[in-house]
N, CA, C and O atoms as CSV, one atom per row, in Angstrom:
chain,resi,resn,atom,element,x,y,z
A,1,UNK,N,N,125.643,123.584,51.366
A,1,UNK,CA,C,126.002,124.149,52.535
A,1,UNK,C,C,127.413,124.277,52.814
A,1,UNK,O,O,128.046,123.222,52.845
A,2,UNK,N,N,128.057,125.400,53.031
A,2,UNK,CA,C,129.554,125.815,53.184
A,2,UNK,C,C,129.764,125.131,54.550
A,2,UNK,O,O,128.849,125.276,55.361
A,3,UNK,N,N,130.892,124.369,54.940
A,3,UNK,CA,C,131.328,124.093,55.974
A,3,UNK,C,C,132.742,124.292,56.250
A,3,UNK,O,O,133.602,123.747,55.558
A,4,UNK,N,N,133.061,125.161,57.379
A,4,UNK,CA,C,134.241,125.520,57.573
A,4,UNK,C,C,134.970,124.502,58.969
A,4,UNK,O,O,134.280,124.205,59.945
A,5,UNK,N,N,136.061,124.181,58.867
A,5,UNK,CA,C,136.683,123.311,59.965
A,5,UNK,C,C,137.984,123.814,60.122
A,5,UNK,O,O,138.829,123.892,59.230
A,6,UNK,N,N,138.144,124.252,61.641
A,6,UNK,CA,C,139.292,124.676,62.172
A,6,UNK,C,C,140.099,123.537,62.937
A,6,UNK,O,O,139.639,122.829,63.832
A,7,UNK,N,N,141.315,123.498,62.446
A,7,UNK,CA,C,142.378,122.458,63.432
A,7,UNK,C,C,143.757,123.078,63.766
A,7,UNK,O,O,144.203,124.047,63.151
A,8,UNK,N,N,144.228,122.626,64.504
A,8,UNK,CA,C,145.670,122.853,64.816
A,8,UNK,C,C,145.848,123.515,66.370
A,8,UNK,O,O,146.923,123.707,66.936
A,9,UNK,N,N,144.535,123.800,66.886
A,9,UNK,CA,C,144.862,124.295,68.454
A,9,UNK,C,C,145.506,123.248,69.458
A,9,UNK,O,O,145.818,122.099,69.144
A,10,UNK,N,N,145.641,123.763,70.593
A,10,UNK,CA,C,146.158,123.082,71.714
A,10,UNK,C,C,146.915,123.861,72.934
A,10,UNK,O,O,146.604,125.000,73.282
A,11,UNK,N,N,147.682,123.289,73.379
A,11,UNK,CA,C,148.363,123.825,74.767
A,11,UNK,C,C,149.773,123.996,74.419
A,11,UNK,O,O,150.486,123.099,73.969
A,12,UNK,N,N,150.189,125.382,74.689
A,12,UNK,CA,C,151.704,125.692,74.274
A,12,UNK,C,C,152.109,126.589,75.267
A,12,UNK,O,O,151.353,127.316,75.912
A,13,UNK,N,N,153.504,126.505,75.386
A,13,UNK,CA,C,154.215,127.343,76.624
A,13,UNK,C,C,154.221,128.937,75.903
A,13,UNK,O,O,153.969,129.240,74.736
A,14,UNK,N,N,154.526,129.633,76.820
A,14,UNK,CA,C,154.382,131.053,76.011
A,14,UNK,C,C,155.927,131.032,75.179
A,14,UNK,O,O,156.916,130.501,75.684
A,15,UNK,N,N,155.936,131.492,74.252
A,15,UNK,CA,C,157.043,131.681,73.209
A,15,UNK,C,C,157.060,130.549,72.080
A,15,UNK,O,O,157.923,130.457,71.208
A,16,UNK,N,N,156.113,129.821,72.222
A,16,UNK,CA,C,155.783,128.784,71.500
A,16,UNK,C,C,155.173,128.914,70.231
A,16,UNK,O,O,154.704,130.029,70.005
A,17,UNK,N,N,155.070,128.130,69.418
A,17,UNK,CA,C,154.479,128.281,68.131
A,17,UNK,C,C,152.971,127.175,67.612
A,17,UNK,O,O,152.996,125.967,67.847
A,18,UNK,N,N,151.907,127.770,66.992
A,18,UNK,CA,C,151.322,126.708,66.397
A,18,UNK,C,C,150.869,127.234,65.203
A,18,UNK,O,O,150.940,128.446,65.000
A,19,UNK,N,N,150.405,126.453,64.373
A,19,UNK,CA,C,149.760,126.557,62.987
A,19,UNK,C,C,148.514,126.037,63.080
A,19,UNK,O,O,148.247,124.855,63.293
A,20,UNK,N,N,147.638,127.062,62.893
A,20,UNK,CA,C,146.021,126.589,62.629
A,20,UNK,C,C,145.773,126.353,61.240
A,20,UNK,O,O,146.489,126.877,60.387
A,21,UNK,N,N,144.860,125.641,60.960
A,21,UNK,CA,C,144.155,125.431,59.433
A,21,UNK,C,C,142.639,125.551,59.543
A,21,UNK,O,O,141.847,125.310,60.454
A,22,UNK,N,N,142.523,125.969,58.403
A,22,UNK,CA,C,140.783,126.165,58.077
A,22,UNK,C,C,140.400,125.614,56.860
A,22,UNK,O,O,140.665,126.273,55.854
A,23,UNK,N,N,139.741,124.373,56.715
A,23,UNK,CA,C,139.329,123.842,55.695
A,23,UNK,C,C,137.930,123.851,55.259
A,23,UNK,O,O,136.938,123.531,55.914
A,24,UNK,N,N,138.014,124.308,53.931
A,24,UNK,CA,C,136.526,124.693,53.584
A,24,UNK,C,C,135.958,123.587,52.667
A,24,UNK,O,O,136.681,123.133,51.780
A,25,UNK,N,N,134.761,123.154,52.829
A,25,UNK,CA,C,133.934,121.956,51.988
A,25,UNK,C,C,133.865,122.402,50.602
A,25,UNK,O,O,133.836,121.571,49.695
A,26,UNK,N,N,133.832,123.854,50.336
A,26,UNK,CA,C,133.677,124.124,48.703
A,26,UNK,C,C,135.007,125.039,48.609
A,26,UNK,O,O,135.787,125.359,49.506
A,27,UNK,N,N,135.013,125.371,47.167
A,27,UNK,CA,C,135.906,126.448,46.703
A,27,UNK,C,C,135.769,127.746,47.301
A,27,UNK,O,O,136.561,128.585,46.871
A,28,UNK,N,N,135.002,128.102,48.142
A,28,UNK,CA,C,134.470,129.483,48.697
A,28,UNK,C,C,135.772,130.332,49.137
A,28,UNK,O,O,135.640,131.551,49.247
A,29,UNK,N,N,136.958,129.762,49.380
A,29,UNK,CA,C,138.147,130.642,49.568
A,29,UNK,C,C,138.841,131.632,48.357
A,29,UNK,O,O,139.402,132.727,48.315
A,30,UNK,N,N,138.453,130.569,47.416
A,30,UNK,CA,C,139.168,131.127,45.804
A,30,UNK,C,C,138.841,132.554,45.923
A,30,UNK,O,O,139.811,133.310,45.960
A,31,UNK,N,N,137.714,133.054,45.989
A,31,UNK,CA,C,137.453,134.510,45.503
A,31,UNK,C,C,136.967,135.121,46.309
A,31,UNK,O,O,136.085,135.928,46.016
A,32,UNK,N,N,137.439,134.910,47.766
A,32,UNK,CA,C,136.831,135.819,48.690
A,32,UNK,C,C,137.644,136.154,49.908
A,32,UNK,O,O,138.563,135.352,50.073
A,33,UNK,N,N,137.584,136.922,50.634
A,33,UNK,CA,C,138.219,137.500,51.712
A,33,UNK,C,C,138.035,136.410,52.964
A,33,UNK,O,O,136.944,135.909,53.235
A,34,UNK,N,N,139.232,136.130,53.663
A,34,UNK,CA,C,138.994,135.111,54.841
A,34,UNK,C,C,139.642,135.905,55.839
A,34,UNK,O,O,140.643,136.605,55.683
A,35,UNK,N,N,138.861,135.697,57.052
A,35,UNK,CA,C,139.481,136.437,58.467
A,35,UNK,C,C,139.679,135.264,59.431
A,35,UNK,O,O,138.945,134.300,59.647
A,36,UNK,N,N,140.717,135.561,59.887
A,36,UNK,CA,C,140.678,134.753,61.409
A,36,UNK,C,C,140.563,135.336,62.708
A,36,UNK,O,O,141.332,136.253,62.997
A,37,UNK,N,N,139.697,134.928,63.550
A,37,UNK,CA,C,138.910,135.683,64.646
A,37,UNK,C,C,139.444,135.020,65.851
A,37,UNK,O,O,139.916,133.888,65.738
A,38,UNK,N,N,139.412,135.698,67.151
A,38,UNK,CA,C,139.520,134.877,68.371
A,38,UNK,C,C,138.661,135.448,69.480
A,38,UNK,O,O,138.637,136.678,69.523
A,39,UNK,N,N,138.065,134.897,70.242
A,39,UNK,CA,C,137.255,135.215,71.285
A,39,UNK,C,C,137.944,134.541,72.769
A,39,UNK,O,O,138.134,133.330,72.888
A,40,UNK,N,N,138.187,135.281,73.566
A,40,UNK,CA,C,138.864,134.864,75.054
A,40,UNK,C,C,137.562,134.834,75.729
A,40,UNK,O,O,136.562,135.463,75.383
A,41,UNK,N,N,137.706,133.835,76.980
A,41,UNK,CA,C,136.434,134.273,77.783
A,41,UNK,C,C,136.370,135.594,78.463
A,41,UNK,O,O,137.266,136.291,78.941
A,42,UNK,N,N,134.673,135.815,78.360
A,42,UNK,CA,C,134.597,137.286,78.832
A,42,UNK,C,C,134.819,138.647,78.091
A,42,UNK,O,O,134.644,139.797,78.496
A,43,UNK,N,N,135.294,138.133,76.779
A,43,UNK,CA,C,135.709,139.220,75.992
A,43,UNK,C,C,134.898,139.096,74.331
A,43,UNK,O,O,134.541,138.004,73.887
A,44,UNK,N,N,134.765,140.003,73.804
A,44,UNK,CA,C,134.208,140.141,72.566
A,44,UNK,C,C,134.884,139.370,71.373
A,44,UNK,O,O,136.086,139.300,71.628
A,45,UNK,N,N,134.645,138.868,70.378
A,45,UNK,CA,C,135.301,138.450,69.437
A,45,UNK,C,C,135.966,139.382,68.595
A,45,UNK,O,O,135.429,140.475,68.414
A,46,UNK,N,N,137.271,139.068,67.943
A,46,UNK,CA,C,137.917,140.286,67.645
A,46,UNK,C,C,138.541,139.346,66.309
A,46,UNK,O,O,138.533,138.120,66.196
A,47,UNK,N,N,139.084,140.395,65.342
A,47,UNK,CA,C,139.614,139.785,64.222
A,47,UNK,C,C,140.913,139.965,64.350
A,47,UNK,O,O,141.304,141.106,64.596
A,48,UNK,N,N,141.847,138.908,64.215
A,48,UNK,CA,C,143.211,139.114,64.350
A,48,UNK,C,C,143.884,139.055,63.097
A,48,UNK,O,O,144.857,139.806,63.020
A,49,UNK,N,N,143.603,138.304,62.008
A,49,UNK,CA,C,144.111,138.366,60.708
A,49,UNK,C,C,143.131,138.119,59.556
A,49,UNK,O,O,142.201,137.315,59.626
A,50,UNK,N,N,143.422,138.889,58.474
A,50,UNK,CA,C,142.670,138.590,57.284
A,50,UNK,C,C,143.435,138.445,56.072
A,50,UNK,O,O,144.551,138.961,56.002
A,51,UNK,N,N,142.988,137.849,55.189
A,51,UNK,CA,C,143.563,137.866,53.838
A,51,UNK,C,C,142.597,137.995,52.721
A,51,UNK,O,O,141.553,137.344,52.683
A,52,UNK,N,N,143.066,139.087,51.551
A,52,UNK,CA,C,141.698,139.457,50.614
A,52,UNK,C,C,142.056,138.237,49.417
A,52,UNK,O,O,142.966,137.408,49.392
A,53,UNK,N,N,141.195,138.443,48.673
A,53,UNK,CA,C,141.080,137.594,47.137
A,53,UNK,C,C,142.599,137.868,46.466
A,53,UNK,O,O,143.215,137.144,45.684
A,54,UNK,N,N,142.961,139.070,47.001
A,54,UNK,CA,C,144.169,139.450,45.967
A,54,UNK,C,C,145.499,139.055,46.723
A,54,UNK,O,O,146.608,139.210,46.211
A,55,UNK,N,N,145.306,138.555,47.923
A,55,UNK,CA,C,146.135,138.056,48.957
A,55,UNK,C,C,146.918,139.388,49.892
A,55,UNK,O,O,147.928,139.421,50.595
A,56,UNK,N,N,146.088,140.221,49.571
A,56,UNK,CA,C,146.496,141.279,50.710
A,56,UNK,C,C,146.315,140.750,52.131
A,56,UNK,O,O,145.585,139.791,52.381
A,57,UNK,N,N,147.014,141.419,53.049
A,57,UNK,CA,C,146.599,140.880,54.363
A,57,UNK,C,C,146.456,141.844,55.482
A,57,UNK,O,O,146.882,142.995,55.374
A,58,UNK,N,N,145.979,141.490,56.355
A,58,UNK,CA,C,145.607,142.596,57.685
A,58,UNK,C,C,146.009,141.618,58.846
A,58,UNK,O,O,145.912,140.391,58.830
A,59,UNK,N,N,146.437,142.346,59.764
A,59,UNK,CA,C,146.928,141.986,61.013
A,59,UNK,C,C,146.251,143.096,62.219
A,59,UNK,O,O,146.250,144.319,62.082
A,60,UNK,N,N,145.731,142.404,63.322
A,60,UNK,CA,C,145.608,143.368,64.340
A,60,UNK,C,C,146.979,143.916,64.884
A,60,UNK,O,O,148.009,143.388,64.467
A,61,UNK,N,N,147.047,144.918,65.769
A,61,UNK,CA,C,148.070,145.531,66.515
A,61,UNK,C,C,148.843,144.269,67.470
A,61,UNK,O,O,150.026,143.953,67.595
A,62,UNK,N,N,147.773,143.817,67.966
A,62,UNK,CA,C,148.263,142.884,69.062
A,62,UNK,C,C,148.885,141.338,68.481
A,62,UNK,O,O,149.117,140.445,69.295
A,63,UNK,N,N,149.078,141.176,67.275
A,63,UNK,CA,C,149.478,140.162,66.454
A,63,UNK,C,C,150.565,140.293,65.617
A,63,UNK,O,O,151.381,139.388,65.445
A,64,UNK,N,N,150.630,141.636,64.959
A,64,UNK,CA,C,151.317,142.241,64.088
A,64,UNK,C,C,152.729,141.559,64.243
A,64,UNK,O,O,153.111,141.552,65.413
A,65,UNK,N,N,153.476,141.061,63.461
A,65,UNK,CA,C,155.009,140.554,63.302
A,65,UNK,C,C,155.114,139.297,64.318
A,65,UNK,O,O,156.164,138.885,64.811
A,66,UNK,N,N,153.611,138.685,64.568
A,66,UNK,CA,C,154.029,137.443,65.269
A,66,UNK,C,C,153.110,136.121,64.537
A,66,UNK,O,O,153.410,134.930,64.457
A,67,UNK,N,N,151.921,136.832,64.066
A,67,UNK,CA,C,151.022,135.693,63.191
A,67,UNK,C,C,151.349,136.103,61.776
A,67,UNK,O,O,151.757,137.220,61.459
A,68,UNK,N,N,151.104,134.966,60.855
A,68,UNK,CA,C,150.929,135.267,59.451
A,68,UNK,C,C,149.865,134.233,58.934
A,68,UNK,O,O,149.768,133.047,59.248
A,69,UNK,N,N,149.008,135.037,57.978
A,69,UNK,CA,C,147.867,134.190,57.371
A,69,UNK,C,C,148.228,134.015,56.269
A,69,UNK,O,O,148.973,134.864,55.780
A,70,UNK,N,N,147.806,132.777,55.428
A,70,UNK,CA,C,148.103,132.467,54.270
A,70,UNK,C,C,147.089,131.418,53.907
A,70,UNK,O,O,146.362,130.834,54.711
A,71,UNK,N,N,147.128,131.211,52.342
A,71,UNK,CA,C,146.076,130.351,51.767
A,71,UNK,C,C,146.456,129.566,50.828
A,71,UNK,O,O,147.189,129.959,49.920
A,72,UNK,N,N,145.990,128.298,50.923
A,72,UNK,CA,C,146.356,127.465,49.685
A,72,UNK,C,C,144.874,127.248,48.650
A,72,UNK,O,O,144.110,126.356,49.020
A,73,UNK,N,N,144.609,127.804,47.774
A,73,UNK,CA,C,143.266,127.665,47.208
A,73,UNK,C,C,143.154,126.166,46.685
A,73,UNK,O,O,142.040,125.643,46.722
A,74,UNK,N,N,144.105,125.533,46.259
A,74,UNK,CA,C,144.007,124.420,45.571
A,74,UNK,C,C,143.583,123.176,46.637
A,74,UNK,O,O,143.083,122.116,46.261
A,75,UNK,N,N,143.911,123.551,48.168
A,75,UNK,CA,C,143.480,122.729,49.233
A,75,UNK,C,C,142.337,123.308,49.973
A,75,UNK,O,O,141.964,122.823,51.042
A,76,UNK,N,N,141.810,124.270,49.461
A,76,UNK,CA,C,140.691,124.828,50.264
A,76,UNK,C,C,140.969,125.297,51.473
A,76,UNK,O,O,140.036,125.419,52.267
A,77,UNK,N,N,142.187,125.623,51.827
A,77,UNK,CA,C,142.649,125.747,53.152
A,77,UNK,C,C,143.140,127.232,53.285
A,77,UNK,O,O,143.646,127.827,52.333
A,78,UNK,N,N,142.953,127.818,54.577
A,78,UNK,CA,C,143.648,128.967,55.043
A,78,UNK,C,C,144.205,128.636,56.315
A,78,UNK,O,O,143.602,127.998,57.179
A,79,UNK,N,N,145.653,129.189,56.439
A,79,UNK,CA,C,146.493,129.009,57.546
A,79,UNK,C,C,146.513,130.114,58.467
A,79,UNK,O,O,146.278,131.254,58.067
A,80,UNK,N,N,146.783,129.857,59.700
A,80,UNK,CA,C,147.574,131.022,60.680
A,80,UNK,C,C,148.678,130.458,61.319
A,80,UNK,O,O,148.600,129.552,62.148
A,81,UNK,N,N,149.600,130.935,60.978
A,81,UNK,CA,C,151.061,130.470,61.586
A,81,UNK,C,C,150.837,131.530,63.056
A,81,UNK,O,O,150.380,132.673,63.039
A,82,UNK,N,N,151.158,131.000,63.887
A,82,UNK,CA,C,151.300,131.875,65.173
A,82,UNK,C,C,152.689,131.469,65.817
A,82,UNK,O,O,153.007,130.314,66.099
A,83,UNK,N,N,153.460,132.589,66.004
A,83,UNK,CA,C,154.911,132.268,66.691
A,83,UNK,C,C,154.955,133.532,67.699
A,83,UNK,O,O,154.417,134.636,67.624
A,84,UNK,N,N,155.724,133.004,68.581
A,84,UNK,CA,C,156.090,133.980,69.911
A,84,UNK,C,C,154.791,134.018,70.526
A,84,UNK,O,O,154.243,135.102,70.728
A,85,UNK,N,N,154.202,132.829,70.869
A,85,UNK,CA,C,152.661,133.243,71.653
A,85,UNK,C,C,152.833,133.505,73.074
A,85,UNK,O,O,153.657,132.982,73.824
A,86,UNK,N,N,152.011,134.321,73.332
A,86,UNK,CA,C,151.769,134.960,74.826
A,86,UNK,C,C,150.463,134.383,75.410
A,86,UNK,O,O,149.483,134.004,74.769
A,87,UNK,N,N,150.637,134.388,76.794
A,87,UNK,CA,C,149.189,133.860,77.373
A,87,UNK,C,C,147.840,134.834,76.965
A,87,UNK,O,O,146.681,134.423,76.914
A,88,UNK,N,N,148.246,136.082,76.718
A,88,UNK,CA,C,147.041,136.829,76.058
A,88,UNK,C,C,146.403,136.475,74.909
A,88,UNK,O,O,145.376,137.021,74.504
A,89,UNK,N,N,147.206,135.217,74.146
A,89,UNK,CA,C,146.512,134.811,72.763
A,89,UNK,C,C,145.697,133.921,73.340
A,89,UNK,O,O,144.873,133.464,72.548
A,90,UNK,N,N,145.621,133.481,74.502
A,90,UNK,CA,C,144.675,132.373,74.727
A,90,UNK,C,C,143.442,132.503,74.306
A,90,UNK,O,O,142.953,133.514,74.811
A,91,UNK,N,N,142.718,131.961,73.625
A,91,UNK,CA,C,141.024,131.956,72.993
A,91,UNK,C,C,140.574,130.707,72.194
A,91,UNK,O,O,141.202,129.656,72.065
A,92,UNK,N,N,139.536,130.984,71.757
A,92,UNK,CA,C,138.903,130.178,70.821
A,92,UNK,C,C,139.085,130.797,69.486
A,92,UNK,O,O,138.526,131.872,69.269
A,93,UNK,N,N,139.820,130.223,68.552
A,93,UNK,CA,C,140.176,130.875,67.165
A,93,UNK,C,C,139.093,130.074,66.368
A,93,UNK,O,O,138.735,128.909,66.539
A,94,UNK,N,N,138.586,131.159,65.288
A,94,UNK,CA,C,137.447,130.697,64.286
A,94,UNK,C,C,138.049,131.477,62.979
A,94,UNK,O,O,138.631,132.562,62.958
A,95,UNK,N,N,137.739,130.609,61.909
A,95,UNK,CA,C,137.928,131.411,60.579
A,95,UNK,C,C,136.619,131.725,60.064
A,95,UNK,O,O,135.651,131.006,60.315
A,96,UNK,N,N,136.548,132.686,59.410
A,96,UNK,CA,C,135.247,133.156,58.566
A,96,UNK,C,C,135.343,133.559,57.053
A,96,UNK,O,O,136.378,134.067,56.623
A,97,UNK,N,N,134.351,133.348,56.319
A,97,UNK,CA,C,134.311,133.485,54.906
A,97,UNK,C,C,133.152,133.775,54.426
A,97,UNK,O,O,132.418,132.827,54.145
A,98,UNK,N,N,132.745,134.949,54.234
A,98,UNK,CA,C,131.546,135.408,53.774
A,98,UNK,C,C,130.461,135.489,55.252
A,98,UNK,O,O,130.619,136.117,56.298
A,99,UNK,N,N,129.476,134.684,54.861
A,99,UNK,CA,C,128.800,134.547,56.169
A,99,UNK,C,C,128.951,133.497,56.959
A,99,UNK,O,O,128.248,133.381,57.963
A,100,UNK,N,N,129.829,132.635,56.644
A,100,UNK,CA,C,130.055,131.117,57.153
A,100,UNK,C,C,131.286,131.098,58.145
A,100,UNK,O,O,132.352,131.636,57.846
A,101,UNK,N,N,131.073,130.440,59.350
A,101,UNK,CA,C,131.842,130.414,60.358
A,101,UNK,C,C,132.161,128.868,60.770
A,101,UNK,O,O,131.273,128.018,60.844
A,102,UNK,N,N,133.489,128.618,61.020
A,102,UNK,CA,C,134.093,127.410,61.540
A,102,UNK,C,C,133.328,127.285,63.018
A,102,UNK,O,O,132.561,128.117,63.503
A,103,UNK,N,N,133.745,126.030,63.594
A,103,UNK,CA,C,133.055,125.846,65.003
A,103,UNK,C,C,134.112,126.289,65.979
A,103,UNK,O,O,133.785,126.477,67.151
A,104,UNK,N,N,135.587,126.503,65.510
A,104,UNK,CA,C,136.399,126.991,66.325
A,104,UNK,C,C,137.406,126.034,66.973
A,104,UNK,O,O,137.104,124.879,67.273
A,105,UNK,N,N,138.757,126.632,67.198
A,105,UNK,CA,C,139.707,125.707,67.697
A,105,UNK,C,C,140.463,126.163,69.265
A,105,UNK,O,O,140.992,127.274,69.259
A,106,UNK,N,N,140.504,125.687,70.048
A,106,UNK,CA,C,141.002,126.221,71.348
A,106,UNK,C,C,142.574,126.695,71.235
A,106,UNK,O,O,143.230,126.054,70.413
A,107,UNK,N,N,143.059,127.427,71.741
A,107,UNK,CA,C,144.530,127.855,71.679
A,107,UNK,C,C,144.615,128.249,73.265
A,107,UNK,O,O,143.980,129.198,73.724
A,108,UNK,N,N,145.401,127.483,73.987
A,108,UNK,CA,C,145.764,127.768,75.294
A,108,UNK,C,C,147.479,127.989,75.545
A,108,UNK,O,O,148.351,127.153,75.313
A,109,UNK,N,N,147.652,129.301,76.059
A,109,UNK,CA,C,149.155,129.452,76.136
A,109,UNK,C,C,149.370,129.802,77.596
A,109,UNK,O,O,148.827,130.617,78.342
A,110,UNK,N,N,150.503,128.770,77.783
A,110,UNK,CA,C,150.781,128.771,79.397
A,110,UNK,C,C,151.875,129.886,79.692
A,110,UNK,O,O,152.473,130.448,78.774
A,111,UNK,N,N,152.065,130.127,80.842
A,111,UNK,CA,C,153.168,131.330,81.379
A,111,UNK,C,C,154.300,130.333,81.969
A,111,UNK,O,O,155.322,130.793,82.478
């Protein structure tokens, strides 16, 4: 059974930065696409960033230019560097690969 574990969330002031990590229990990241998603209270889960097995990246319009997704296959880890954070970035952030999801990490941005 594959397990994904996110970490790195927390409370930060607007304009600050956080780096989220997602570690997989297997080498599932090596040849698959990976996504970072978020879900704010009362809202649907949305994809904010993705990276393909060929390292092509995707960003939603709301985070383009502020967030960066990257991967380290040797460490079975994918990262989400989040800069210039805004209060509207407050959400639980999840990583996903194939049909597997992590438990999420809370990001709270204060104004």
